[in-house]
PyMOL commands that place a pseudoatom at each C-alpha (Angstrom):
pseudoatom trace, name=CA, resn=MET, resi=1, chain=A, elem=C, hetatm=0, pos=[5.758, 9.753, -8.109]
pseudoatom trace, name=CA, resn=GLN, resi=2, chain=A, elem=C, hetatm=0, pos=[7.483, 9.026, -4.858]
pseudoatom trace, name=CA, resn=THR, resi=3, chain=A, elem=C, hetatm=0, pos=[11.048, 8.213, -3.934]
pseudoatom trace, name=CA, resn=PHE, resi=4, chain=A, elem=C, hetatm=0, pos=[11.857, 4.760, -2.592]
pseudoatom trace, name=CA, resn=ARG, resi=5, chain=A, elem=C, hetatm=0, pos=[15.064, 3.912, -0.735]
pseudoatom trace, name=CA, resn=VAL, resi=6, chain=A, elem=C, hetatm=0, pos=[16.305, 0.397, -1.504]
pseudoatom trace, name=CA, resn=TYR, resi=7, chain=A, elem=C, hetatm=0, pos=[17.832, -1.790, 1.200]
pseudoatom trace, name=CA, resn=ARG, resi=8, chain=A, elem=C, hetatm=0, pos=[19.612, -4.946, 0.039]
pseudoatom trace, name=CA, resn=MET, resi=9, chain=A, elem=C, hetatm=0, pos=[19.491, -7.994, 2.297]
pseudoatom trace, name=CA, resn=LYS, resi=10, chain=A, elem=C, hetatm=0, pos=[22.951, -9.404, 3.025]
pseudoatom trace, name=CA, resn=ASP, resi=11, chain=A, elem=C, hetatm=0, pos=[23.735, -12.878, 1.627]
pseudoatom trace, name=CA, resn=ALA, resi=12, chain=A, elem=C, hetatm=0, pos=[23.630, -14.982, 4.817]
pseudoatom trace, name=CA, resn=PRO, resi=13, chain=A, elem=C, hetatm=0, pos=[20.251, -13.671, 6.045]
pseudoatom trace, name=CA, resn=ARG, resi=14, chain=A, elem=C, hetatm=0, pos=[18.898, -13.885, 2.474]
pseudoatom trace, name=CA, resn=GLN, resi=15, chain=A, elem=C, hetatm=0, pos=[19.535, -17.631, 2.336]
pseudoatom trace, name=CA, resn=ALA, resi=16, chain=A, elem=C, hetatm=0, pos=[17.636, -18.159, 5.603]
pseudoatom trace, name=CA, resn=PHE, resi=17, chain=A, elem=C, hetatm=0, pos=[14.842, -15.851, 4.421]
pseudoatom trace, name=CA, resn=ARG, resi=18, chain=A, elem=C, hetatm=0, pos=[14.478, -17.645, 1.079]
pseudoatom trace, name=CA, resn=TRP, resi=19, chain=A, elem=C, hetatm=0, pos=[13.942, -21.031, 2.754]
pseudoatom trace, name=CA, resn=ALA, resi=20, chain=A, elem=C, hetatm=0, pos=[11.750, -19.840, 5.621]
pseudoatom trace, name=CA, resn=PRO, resi=21, chain=A, elem=C, hetatm=0, pos=[8.017, -20.628, 5.377]
pseudoatom trace, name=CA, resn=HIS, resi=22, chain=A, elem=C, hetatm=0, pos=[5.738, -17.796, 4.274]
pseudoatom trace, name=CA, resn=THR, resi=23, chain=A, elem=C, hetatm=0, pos=[4.121, -15.992, 7.192]
pseudoatom trace, name=CA, resn=SER, resi=24, chain=A, elem=C, hetatm=0, pos=[1.220, -13.576, 7.217]
pseudoatom trace, name=CA, resn=GLY, resi=25, chain=A, elem=C, hetatm=0, pos=[1.345, -10.167, 8.812]
pseudoatom trace, name=CA, resn=ALA, resi=26, chain=A, elem=C, hetatm=0, pos=[4.127, -7.611, 8.898]
pseudoatom trace, name=CA, resn=SER, resi=27, chain=A, elem=C, hetatm=0, pos=[7.664, -8.971, 8.713]
pseudoatom trace, name=CA, resn=SER, resi=28, chain=A, elem=C, hetatm=0, pos=[10.063, -7.857, 11.451]
pseudoatom trace, name=CA, resn=LEU, resi=29, chain=A, elem=C, hetatm=0, pos=[13.425, -6.808, 10.023]
pseudoatom trace, name=CA, resn=LYS, resi=30, chain=A, elem=C, hetatm=0, pos=[16.799, -6.357, 11.686]
pseudoatom trace, name=CA, resn=PRO, resi=31, chain=A, elem=C, hetatm=0, pos=[18.705, -3.349, 10.283]
pseudoatom trace, name=CA, resn=LYS, resi=32, chain=A, elem=C, hetatm=0, pos=[22.023, -5.255, 10.660]
pseudoatom trace, name=CA, resn=ASP, resi=33, chain=A, elem=C, hetatm=0, pos=[20.827, -7.716, 7.973]
pseudoatom trace, name=CA, resn=PHE, resi=34, chain=A, elem=C, hetatm=0, pos=[20.627, -4.992, 5.299]
pseudoatom trace, name=CA, resn=GLU, resi=35, chain=A, elem=C, hetatm=0, pos=[22.842, -2.618, 3.342]
pseudoatom trace, name=CA, resn=GLN, resi=36, chain=A, elem=C, hetatm=0, pos=[21.533, 0.647, 1.946]
pseudoatom trace, name=CA, resn=GLY, resi=37, chain=A, elem=C, hetatm=0, pos=[21.284, 0.656, -1.824]
pseudoatom trace, name=CA, resn=CYS, resi=38, chain=A, elem=C, hetatm=0, pos=[20.089, 3.210, -4.339]
pseudoatom trace, name=CA, resn=GLU, resi=39, chain=A, elem=C, hetatm=0, pos=[17.025, 5.437, -4.455]
pseudoatom trace, name=CA, resn=ILE, resi=40, chain=A, elem=C, hetatm=0, pos=[14.441, 5.205, -7.207]
pseudoatom trace, name=CA, resn=GLU, resi=41, chain=A, elem=C, hetatm=0, pos=[11.430, 7.295, -8.190]
pseudoatom trace, name=CA, resn=ALA, resi=42, chain=A, elem=C, hetatm=0, pos=[8.292, 5.308, -8.969]
pseudoatom trace, name=CA, resn=ALA, resi=43, chain=A, elem=C, hetatm=0, pos=[4.534, 5.449, -8.468]
pseudoatom trace, name=CA, resn=SER, resi=44, chain=A, elem=C, hetatm=0, pos=[4.505, 2.201, -6.426]
pseudoatom trace, name=CA, resn=ALA, resi=45, chain=A, elem=C, hetatm=0, pos=[6.717, -0.593, -5.138]
pseudoatom trace, name=CA, resn=TYR, resi=46, chain=A, elem=C, hetatm=0, pos=[5.692, -2.704, -8.125]
pseudoatom trace, name=CA, resn=GLU, resi=47, chain=A, elem=C, hetatm=0, pos=[6.708, 0.006, -10.583]
pseudoatom trace, name=CA, resn=ALA, resi=48, chain=A, elem=C, hetatm=0, pos=[10.080, 0.309, -8.811]
pseudoatom trace, name=CA, resn=TRP, resi=49, chain=A, elem=C, hetatm=0, pos=[10.496, -3.467, -9.183]
pseudoatom trace, name=CA, resn=THR, resi=50, chain=A, elem=C, hetatm=0, pos=[9.626, -3.221, -12.894]
pseudoatom trace, name=CA, resn=LEU, resi=51, chain=A, elem=C, hetatm=0, pos=[12.060, -0.344, -13.497]
pseudoatom trace, name=CA, resn=LEU, resi=52, chain=A, elem=C, hetatm=0, pos=[14.924, -2.247, -11.844]
pseudoatom trace, name=CA, resn=ARG, resi=53, chain=A, elem=C, hetatm=0, pos=[14.085, -5.639, -13.383]
pseudoatom trace, name=CA, resn=GLY, resi=54, chain=A, elem=C, hetatm=0, pos=[16.626, -6.757, -15.967]
pseudoatom trace, name=CA, resn=THR, resi=55, chain=A, elem=C, hetatm=0, pos=[19.331, -4.426, -14.631]
pseudoatom trace, name=CA, resn=GLU, resi=56, chain=A, elem=C, hetatm=0, pos=[22.303, -5.194, -12.419]
pseudoatom trace, name=CA, resn=ARG, resi=57, chain=A, elem=C, hetatm=0, pos=[20.368, -3.515, -9.576]
pseudoatom trace, name=CA, resn=ALA, resi=58, chain=A, elem=C, hetatm=0, pos=[17.262, -5.742, -9.892]
pseudoatom trace, name=CA, resn=LEU, resi=59, chain=A, elem=C, hetatm=0, pos=[15.350, -6.337, -6.658]
pseudoatom trace, name=CA, resn=GLU, resi=60, chain=A, elem=C, hetatm=0, pos=[15.722, -9.816, -5.187]
pseudoatom trace, name=CA, resn=ILE, resi=61, chain=A, elem=C, hetatm=0, pos=[13.723, -11.781, -2.641]
pseudoatom trace, name=CA, resn=GLY, resi=62, chain=A, elem=C, hetatm=0, pos=[14.369, -10.182, 0.760]
pseudoatom trace, name=CA, resn=ASP, resi=63, chain=A, elem=C, hetatm=0, pos=[15.184, -6.692, -0.516]
pseudoatom trace, name=CA, resn=VAL, resi=64, chain=A, elem=C, hetatm=0, pos=[13.259, -3.809, 1.026]
pseudoatom trace, name=CA, resn=LEU, resi=65, chain=A, elem=C, hetatm=0, pos=[11.723, -0.621, -0.346]
pseudoatom trace, name=CA, resn=GLU, resi=66, chain=A, elem=C, hetatm=0, pos=[11.131, 2.276, 2.037]
pseudoatom trace, name=CA, resn=SER, resi=67, chain=A, elem=C, hetatm=0, pos=[8.969, 5.178, 0.886]
pseudoatom trace, name=CA, resn=ALA, resi=68, chain=A, elem=C, hetatm=0, pos=[9.610, 8.803, 1.841]
pseudoatom trace, name=CA, resn=SER, resi=69, chain=A, elem=C, hetatm=0, pos=[6.666, 8.533, 4.263]
pseudoatom trace, name=CA, resn=GLY, resi=70, chain=A, elem=C, hetatm=0, pos=[8.420, 5.656, 6.073]
pseudoatom trace, name=CA, resn=GLU, resi=71, chain=A, elem=C, hetatm=0, pos=[6.265, 2.806, 4.739]
pseudoatom trace, name=CA, resn=ILE, resi=72, chain=A, elem=C, hetatm=0, pos=[8.381, -0.348, 4.421]
pseudoatom trace, name=CA, resn=ARG, resi=73, chain=A, elem=C, hetatm=0, pos=[7.700, -3.190, 1.963]
pseudoatom trace, name=CA, resn=ILE, resi=74, chain=A, elem=C, hetatm=0, pos=[9.739, -6.383, 1.650]
pseudoatom trace, name=CA, resn=CYS, resi=75, chain=A, elem=C, hetatm=0, pos=[10.020, -8.301, -1.621]
pseudoatom trace, name=CA, resn=LYS, resi=76, chain=A, elem=C, hetatm=0, pos=[8.689, -11.855, -1.246]
pseudoatom trace, name=CA, resn=TYR, resi=77, chain=A, elem=C, hetatm=0, pos=[7.765, -14.558, -3.744]
pseudoatom trace, name=CA, resn=VAL, resi=78, chain=A, elem=C, hetatm=0, pos=[4.129, -13.435, -3.529]
pseudoatom trace, name=CA, resn=GLY, resi=79, chain=A, elem=C, hetatm=0, pos=[4.842, -9.717, -4.032]
pseudoatom trace, name=CA, resn=PHE, resi=80, chain=A, elem=C, hetatm=0, pos=[5.609, -6.834, -1.694]
pseudoatom trace, name=CA, resn=GLU, resi=81, chain=A, elem=C, hetatm=0, pos=[4.364, -7.160, 1.860]
pseudoatom trace, name=CA, resn=GLU, resi=82, chain=A, elem=C, hetatm=0, pos=[4.322, -4.893, 4.894]
pseudoatom trace, name=CA, resn=ALA, resi=83, chain=A, elem=C, hetatm=0, pos=[7.403, -4.882, 7.124]
pseudoatom trace, name=CA, resn=ARG, resi=84, chain=A, elem=C, hetatm=0, pos=[8.866, -2.957, 10.031]
pseudoatom trace, name=CA, resn=TRP, resi=85, chain=A, elem=C, hetatm=0, pos=[12.320, -2.423, 11.482]
pseudoatom trace, name=CA, resn=ILE, resi=86, chain=A, elem=C, hetatm=0, pos=[13.159, -3.993, 14.848]
pseudoatom trace, name=CA, resn=VAL, resi=87, chain=A, elem=C, hetatm=0, pos=[15.279, -1.525, 16.773]
pseudoatom trace, name=CA, resn=PRO, resi=88, chain=A, elem=C, hetatm=0, pos=[16.981, -3.256, 19.691]
pseudoatom trace, name=CA, resn=GLU, resi=89, chain=A, elem=C, hetatm=0, pos=[16.749, -1.604, 23.079]
pseudoatom trace, name=CA, resn=PRO, resi=90, chain=A, elem=C, hetatm=0, pos=[20.120, -0.289, 24.228]
pseudoatom trace, name=CA, resn=ARG, resi=91, chain=A, elem=C, hetatm=0, pos=[21.702, -2.775, 26.631]
pseudoatom trace, name=CA, resn=GLN, resi=92, chain=A, elem=C, hetatm=0, pos=[22.213, -0.287, 29.476]
pseudoatom trace, name=CA, resn=ALA, resi=93, chain=A, elem=C, hetatm=0, pos=[18.565, 0.805, 29.385]
pseudoatom trace, name=CA, resn=ALA, resi=94, chain=A, elem=C, hetatm=0, pos=[17.515, -2.839, 29.539]
pseudoatom trace, name=CA, resn=LEU, resi=95, chain=A, elem=C, hetatm=0, pos=[19.806, -3.440, 32.520]
pseudoatom trace, name=CA, resn=ASP, resi=96, chain=A, elem=C, hetatm=0, pos=[18.556, -0.297, 34.287]
pseudoatom trace, name=CA, resn=SER, resi=97, chain=A, elem=C, hetatm=0, pos=[14.936, -1.402, 33.886]
pseudoatom trace, name=CA, resn=MET, resi=98, chain=A, elem=C, hetatm=0, pos=[15.591, -4.767, 35.562]
pseudoatom trace, name=CA, resn=THR, resi=99, chain=A, elem=C, hetatm=0, pos=[14.492, -5.147, 39.152]
pseudoatom trace, name=CA, resn=PRO, resi=100, chain=A, elem=C, hetatm=0, pos=[17.242, -6.420, 41.460]
pseudoatom trace, name=CA, resn=VAL, resi=101, chain=A, elem=C, hetatm=0, pos=[16.642, -9.805, 43.057]
pseudoatom trace, name=CA, resn=GLU, resi=102, chain=A, elem=C, hetatm=0, pos=[17.969, -10.707, 46.475]
pseudoatom trace, name=CA, resn=CYS, resi=103, chain=A, elem=C, hetatm=0, pos=[20.742, -13.313, 46.363]
for i in range(1, 103): cmd.bond("trace and resi %d" % i, "trace and resi %d" % (i + 1))
show_as sticks, trace
zoom trace
């Protein structure tokens, strides 16, 4: 058994996600689009989904499961697929890395 942390997609991004076409490969996720939910112990993402199904905490399309090892899976219509967090570069670091241009 492993522990999964549940992240719930906020309503506005969920609506866009639900209507977006299915893409292959790892999904890129913005942390600001999610709220941390509960933790659940299960053998796999699919068992976690089964344990939560039919409860008020059921996983919905767009919700994310993160394992203790850091593996991230997003719930899609076709099952759980690989995902990763996009961590934006701090603005000052981005500005510092820019090369000045002569005016």
